[in-house]
C-alpha positions in Angstrom: 54.0 95.4 147.9 53.5 94.5 151.6 51.6 91.4 150.7 54.4 90.2 148.4 57.0 90.7 151.2 54.9 88.8 153.7 54.6 86.0 151.2 58.4 85.9 150.7 59.0 85.9 154.4 56.5 83.1 154.9 58.2 80.9 152.3 61.7 81.6 153.7 60.5 80.6 157.2 59.1 77.4 156.0 62.3 76.7 154.0 64.6 77.2 157.0 62.4 75.4 159.4 64.3 72.4 161.1 62.2 69.8 162.7 63.6 67.2 165.1 63.3 63.6 164.1 60.8 61.6 166.0 62.4 59.2 168.5 63.0 55.7 167.3 62.7 52.6 169.4 65.5 50.1 169.0 65.0 46.6 170.3 68.0 44.2 170.8 67.1 40.5 171.5 69.7 39.0 173.8 70.4 35.4 172.9 71.5 34.2 176.3 70.4 34.5 179.9 72.3 34.2 183.2 72.3 30.4 183.2 73.6 30.2 179.6 76.3 32.7 180.7 77.4 30.4 183.5 77.2 27.3 181.3 79.4 29.0 178.6 82.1 29.9 181.1 82.0 26.4 182.7 82.3 24.7 179.3 85.2 26.9 178.2 87.0 26.0 181.4 86.3 22.2 181.0 87.7 22.5 177.5 86.0 19.4 176.0 85.8 20.0 172.2 82.7 17.8 171.8 80.8 19.6 174.6 81.8 23.0 173.2 80.5 22.1 169.8 77.2 20.7 171.1 76.7 23.7 173.3 77.3 26.3 170.6 75.1 24.5 168.0 72.1 25.1 170.3 72.7 28.8 170.6 71.1 31.5 168.3 73.6 32.9 165.8 75.6 29.7 165.9 76.6 30.1 162.2 78.9 33.0 163.0 81.1 31.0 165.4 83.6 28.3 164.7 82.3 25.9 167.3 78.7 26.4 166.3 79.2 26.1 162.5 78.2 22.9 160.7 80.6 22.0 157.9 79.6 20.8 154.5 79.3 17.0 154.2 82.6 15.6 153.0 84.5 18.7 154.1 84.6 18.1 157.8 87.7 19.0 159.8 88.8 17.9 163.3 87.9 20.8 165.7 90.7 21.4 168.2 90.5 23.3 171.5 93.6 25.1 172.8 92.8 24.6 176.5 93.9 28.2 177.1 90.9 29.3 179.3 91.6 26.5 181.8 95.3 27.3 182.0 94.5 31.0 182.6 92.1 30.4 185.4 94.2 27.7 187.1 97.3 29.9 186.9 95.5 33.0 188.4 94.1 30.9 191.2 97.5 29.4 192.0 99.2 32.8 192.0 96.9 34.1 194.6 96.6 30.9 196.7 100.4 30.5 196.9 100.8 34.0 198.2 98.1 33.7 200.8 99.7 33.9 204.3 96.6 33.7 206.5 95.0 36.3 208.7 95.9 38.2 211.8 93.8 39.8 214.6 94.5 41.4 217.9 91.5 39.4 219.3 93.4 36.2 219.8 90.5 34.3 221.4 88.2 34.9 218.4 91.1 34.2 216.1 91.7 30.8 217.8 88.0 29.9 217.3 88.3 30.8 213.6 91.4 28.6 213.2 89.6 25.7 214.7 86.6 26.2 212.4 89.0 26.6 209.4 90.8 23.4 210.3 87.6 21.5 210.7 86.3 22.6 207.3 89.7 22.2 205.5 89.5 25.8 204.6 92.7 25.8 202.5 91.2 23.4 200.0 87.8 25.1 200.2 89.5 28.4 199.5 91.1 27.1 196.3 87.7 25.9 195.1 86.0 29.2 196.0 88.6 31.3 194.2 88.8 29.1 191.1 85.1 28.9 190.5 84.6 32.6 191.1 87.3 33.5 188.6 85.7 31.1 186.1 81.9 31.7 186.6 81.8 35.2 188.1 80.4 34.7 191.6 79.2 32.4 194.2 78.1 32.3 197.9 79.2 30.6 201.1 76.7 29.7 203.8 77.1 28.6 207.4 75.3 25.5 208.6 75.2 23.3 211.7 74.8 19.5 211.9 75.6 18.0 215.2 75.9 14.6 213.7 78.9 15.8 211.6 80.6 18.4 213.8 80.1 20.6 216.9 81.6 23.5 214.9 80.0 25.5 212.1 80.1 24.0 208.6 81.1 26.1 205.7 79.4 25.2 202.4 80.3 26.9 199.1 77.8 27.1 196.2 78.9 28.4 192.7 77.1 31.2 191.0 75.0 29.0 188.7 73.2 27.5 191.7 72.3 30.7 193.5 70.0 33.7 192.9 70.7 37.1 194.5 67.8 39.5 195.5 68.6 43.2 195.9 66.6 46.0 197.5 67.7 49.6 197.0 71.1 48.4 195.8 71.8 46.2 198.8 71.7 42.4 199.1 68.4 41.4 200.6 68.4 37.7 200.1 70.6 34.9 198.7 68.7 31.9 197.4 70.6 28.6 197.3 69.2 26.1 194.8 69.6 22.3 194.9 67.9 19.5 193.0 66.4 16.3 194.4 65.0 13.2 192.7 62.1 11.3 194.1 59.7 8.9 192.4 61.3 9.5 188.9 60.7 13.2 189.3 63.1 16.1 189.8 62.4 18.7 192.5 64.0 22.1 193.1 64.7 23.2 196.7 65.2 26.9 197.2 66.9 27.9 200.5 66.2 31.6 200.9 68.7 33.1 203.4 68.0 36.7 204.4 68.7 39.0 207.3 67.5 37.1 210.3 65.7 34.2 208.6 65.9 31.1 206.5 62.9 29.9 204.4 62.8 26.6 202.6 60.6 26.1 199.5 60.3 23.0 197.4 59.1 23.2 193.7 57.8 20.7 191.3 58.5 22.6 188.1 57.0 26.0 189.1 54.5 24.6 191.6 55.2 24.9 195.3 54.8 21.6 197.1 55.2 20.5 200.7 58.7 19.7 202.0 57.7 16.2 203.1 57.2 15.3 199.5 60.9 14.2 199.8 61.6 12.1 202.8 65.1 13.6 203.4 63.7 17.1 203.6 60.7 16.4 205.8 62.6 17.6 209.0 63.6 21.0 207.5 62.1 24.0 209.3 62.1 27.7 208.7 64.3 29.6 211.1 64.4 33.2 212.4 67.2 34.8 214.4 68.9 38.1 214.9 68.1 40.5 212.0 71.6 42.0 212.1 73.2 38.9 210.5 72.8 36.8 207.4 74.1 33.3 207.5 75.6 33.6 204.0 78.0 35.8 202.1 78.2 36.6 198.4 81.6 36.6 196.7 82.4 38.3 193.4 85.5 39.9 191.9 84.2 42.1 189.0 80.8 43.6 188.3 78.9 42.0 185.5 77.8 44.7 182.9 75.3 42.4 181.3 73.6 41.1 184.5 73.6 43.9 187.1 74.3 42.7 190.7 76.1 39.6 189.6 79.8 38.9 189.2 81.7 38.7 185.9 84.0 35.9 184.8 87.6 36.7 184.0 86.9 35.1 180.6 84.2 37.7 179.9 84.8 39.4 176.6 87.3 36.8 175.4 84.9 34.3 173.9 85.3 35.4 170.3 89.1 35.4 170.6 89.1 31.9 172.1 86.8 30.8 169.3 89.0 32.2 166.6 92.2 30.8 168.2 90.7 27.3 168.1 89.7 27.9 164.5 93.2 28.8 163.5 94.7 25.8 165.3 92.1 23.5 163.7 92.8 24.8 160.2 96.6 24.6 160.8 96.3 20.9 161.8 94.1 20.2 158.9 96.6 21.8 156.5 99.4 19.7 158.0 97.3 16.5 157.6 96.4 17.3 154.0 99.9 18.4 153.3 101.3 15.0 153.8 103.3 13.4 151.1 101.1 11.8 148.4 102.3 8.6 146.8 101.5 7.7 143.2 101.9 4.0 143.1 101.4 1.7 140.1 99.1 -1.2 140.6 102.0 -3.7 140.4 103.7 -2.0 143.3 100.7 -1.5 145.6 101.3 -2.5 149.3 99.8 -6.0 149.9 99.4 -8.3 152.9 102.4 -10.6 153.1 100.3 -13.6 154.0 97.1 -13.2 151.8 98.4 -11.0 149.0 95.4 -8.7 149.4 95.7 -5.0 148.9 96.2 -3.0 152.2 93.4 -0.4 152.6 94.5 3.3 152.4 94.0 5.7 155.4 94.9 9.3 155.8 97.4 8.7 158.6 100.0 6.0 157.7 99.0 4.5 154.3 97.7 7.1 151.9 98.3 6.7 148.2 96.8 7.2 144.7 96.6 4.3 142.4 98.1 4.7 138.8 98.3 2.3 135.9 101.6 0.6 135.3 103.7 1.8 132.4 103.5 -1.0 129.8 105.6 0.7 127.1 108.8 -0.9 125.9 111.1 1.5 127.7 108.5 2.4 130.4 109.4 2.6 134.0 107.2 1.4 136.8 108.1 3.5 139.8 106.6 5.3 142.8 106.3 9.1 142.6 106.0 11.2 145.7 104.7 14.8 145.8 104.1 17.1 148.8 102.4 20.6 148.8 103.8 23.6 150.6 102.2 24.4 153.9 102.0 28.2 154.7 103.1 27.7 158.3 104.4 31.3 158.6 100.9 32.7 157.9 99.2 30.3 160.2 101.8 31.1 162.9 101.3 34.9 162.6 97.5 34.4 162.9 98.0 32.2 165.9 100.3 34.8 167.6 97.8 37.6 166.9 94.8 35.9 168.4 96.9 34.5 171.3 97.8 38.1 172.1 94.1 39.0 172.0 93.2 36.2 174.3 95.7 37.3 176.9 95.4 41.0 176.5 94.5 42.8 179.7 94.3 39.5 181.6 97.6 37.7 182.1 101.1 37.7 180.8 102.4 35.1 178.3 105.4 34.5 180.5 103.2 33.7 183.4 101.7 30.8 181.4 105.1 29.7 180.3 104.7 31.0 176.7 107.9 32.0 175.0 107.5 35.8 174.7 110.3 35.9 172.1 107.7 34.4 169.7 105.3 37.2 170.3 107.5 40.3 170.5 111.0 41.6 170.3 112.8 40.2 173.4 115.0 43.3 173.6 112.0 45.6 174.1 110.1 46.3 177.4 107.2 44.2 176.1 107.7 41.4 178.5 108.0 43.6 181.6 104.9 45.6 180.6 102.9 42.4 180.0 103.9 41.0 183.4 102.3 44.1 184.9 99.0 42.8 183.5 99.3 39.7 185.7 100.0 41.9 188.7 96.9 44.1 188.0 94.7 41.1 187.6 96.1 39.6 190.7 95.6 42.8 192.6 91.9 43.0 191.6 91.4 39.5 193.0 93.3 40.3 196.2 91.2 43.5 196.8 88.0 41.4 196.5 89.4 38.8 199.0 90.5 41.5 201.4 86.8 42.4 201.7 85.4 38.9 201.5 87.5 36.9 204.0 87.0 39.2 207.0 83.2 39.2 206.3 83.3 35.4 206.2 85.3 35.1 209.5 83.1 37.6 211.3 80.0 36.0 209.9 80.9 32.5 210.9 82.0 33.6 214.4 78.7 35.4 214.9 76.9 32.2 213.7 79.0 30.2 216.2 77.9 32.5 219.0 74.3 32.0 218.1 74.3 28.2 217.8 75.8 28.2 221.3 72.8 30.1 222.6 74.4 33.6 222.8 74.0 36.8 220.9 76.2 37.6 217.8 79.4 39.4 219.0 80.9 42.5 217.5 83.1 42.5 214.4 86.7 42.0 215.0 89.5 43.6 213.0 90.9 41.1 210.5 94.1 41.7 208.5 94.5 39.4 205.4 98.2 38.8 204.5 99.4 38.2 200.9 103.0 37.9 200.0 104.8 39.5 197.1 104.2 37.8 193.7 107.5 36.3 192.6 107.7 37.5 189.0 110.2 39.0 186.5 108.7 42.4 187.4 110.0 41.9 191.0 113.5 42.1 189.7 112.7 45.3 187.8 111.1 46.6 190.9 114.4 46.2 192.8 116.2 48.0 190.0 113.7 50.9 190.1 113.8 51.2 193.9 117.6 51.1 193.9 117.8 53.8 191.3 115.3 56.0 193.2 117.2 55.5 196.4 120.7 56.2 195.0 119.2 59.2 193.2 118.2 60.7 196.5 114.4 60.6 195.9 113.6 57.7 198.2 114.5 57.0 201.8 115.6 53.7 203.3 112.2 53.4 205.1 110.2 53.9 201.9 112.4 51.6 199.8 112.0 48.7 202.2 108.2 49.1 202.5 107.8 49.4 198.7 109.9 46.4 198.1 108.4 43.9 200.6 104.9 45.3 201.0 102.6 42.9 202.8 104.9 40.0 202.6 106.6 41.0 205.9 105.1 42.3 209.1 105.8 45.7 210.5 108.2 44.5 213.2 110.4 42.7 210.5 110.3 45.8 208.3 111.4 48.0 211.2 114.3 45.6 212.1 115.3 45.5 208.4 115.5 49.3 208.3 117.7 49.4 211.4 120.0 46.7 210.0 120.4 48.6 206.7 121.2 51.8 208.5 123.8 50.1 210.7 125.4 48.5 207.7 125.5 51.9 205.9 126.9 53.6 209.0 123.8 55.7 209.6 123.1 56.4 213.2 120.3 58.3 214.9 121.1 60.6 217.8 118.7 62.2 220.1 118.5 66.0 220.0 119.7 67.7 223.2 116.9 69.1 225.2 116.6 71.5 228.2 115.5 69.9 231.4 112.1 70.9 232.5 113.2 70.7 236.1 115.8 73.5 235.8 115.3 76.4 238.2 114.0 79.4 236.4 115.6 81.7 239.0 119.0 80.4 238.2 118.5 81.2 234.6 117.3 84.7 235.4 120.3 85.3 237.7 122.7 84.1 235.0 121.1 86.4 232.5 121.4 89.4 234.9 125.0 88.7 235.6 125.8 88.7 231.9 123.9 92.0 231.4 125.8 93.6 234.3 129.2 92.4 233.0 128.3 93.8 229.6 127.5 97.2 231.2 130.8 97.4 233.2 132.8 96.7 230.0 130.9 99.4 228.2 131.6 102.0 231.0 135.3 101.1 231.0 135.5 101.9 227.4 
């Protein structure tokens, strides 16, 4: 009996046994590297249809995209690009640049030096280029150079992200490598300018082979440099972190490529439907259009002279006439598809009204949709400004230290830099006024807070304080100093007065 029970237990244990599945290895082959990533962003910004098509046809998985697909012979359509990526990037750049009000610092001497350097380098124009290319590509770097034949002041040179490499050590930037190409004797060479903390190293490559710098005459005078290890004569700029390529910046177009591709497909199909939906003429041979001088038939074309030849009616009561037919074009369906994918392209990035798109076509104008969408532009703008608030002071301090060094001194200390940006003039600014007004009249916001919330960084502290005083005076609010006891008052006098009062009180009590 015991043996039978043991056998049953053994079978039950084996039946209930749960074994973990062995770990599986999953391999995903990425069909693009960092250079393809940069090239894709640049081509979407340029917006040339032929270049987009040529680029996508060279990528793996091209069949799944509109721009990479190859149509059947005889069924080709004209591929149209919307131009939306360029409009988005240009508008975001203009919004930030137009609200840039310069920098401030209590160190006026150093600030004057920076203003001279900025004027010499036409920094306003350079700033526009830096911001636009960073929003488009993802990142880039600025380096400080000196060429006495050009200027006695430092020279600021910007290099976009597709022409730099960034080397990290323990999560910190160790080196920025600037790449440039030179042609000599029908060969192309790559110059790598490695800028790190306290050094610059130049390397010239023929393909992957390191060659001497004097291989190219214009580079023969370049020499490696070493200087104070506390500074790097370059600065990286990026707005968002790239999730695909760690340590590098992400384009504002990142994640929108499929939406842009689909939007172009919808527009192209819509235009093709309009072209094929033209009126078709059925013309008998006796009524065909002919050249008035030679009498020859005019050739048909799909734009201004499209027709189908029919035989003339030779019956006794037959009529020879031209018949015209035109198919219906489902414009409503195309339009709804266009609006849907336009919304996907702009979602989380920029408001339609910022780009001048009629929001009534996208959503009910009576809803809060437009106001909420405008906040998207504000959030995107704010992320750019936060990156600039970190980048611009670093550039100013970096170039000032560089200026100290080329004059034979040691790099000075960092100075405090305040970057000023004005308020973004948008429909949401009106709603902000309404919100602040309601909060103030409701008693949950003071005059001081309402003024600071409304104007933010667009006005300096002195102006804000004066505005607060003006508003208080207009509203009849005055501030009075609280009465205080003089510290010089004789304490003996106070004690005597207290004793007199106590004695008077005692006499009155005895009389009672």
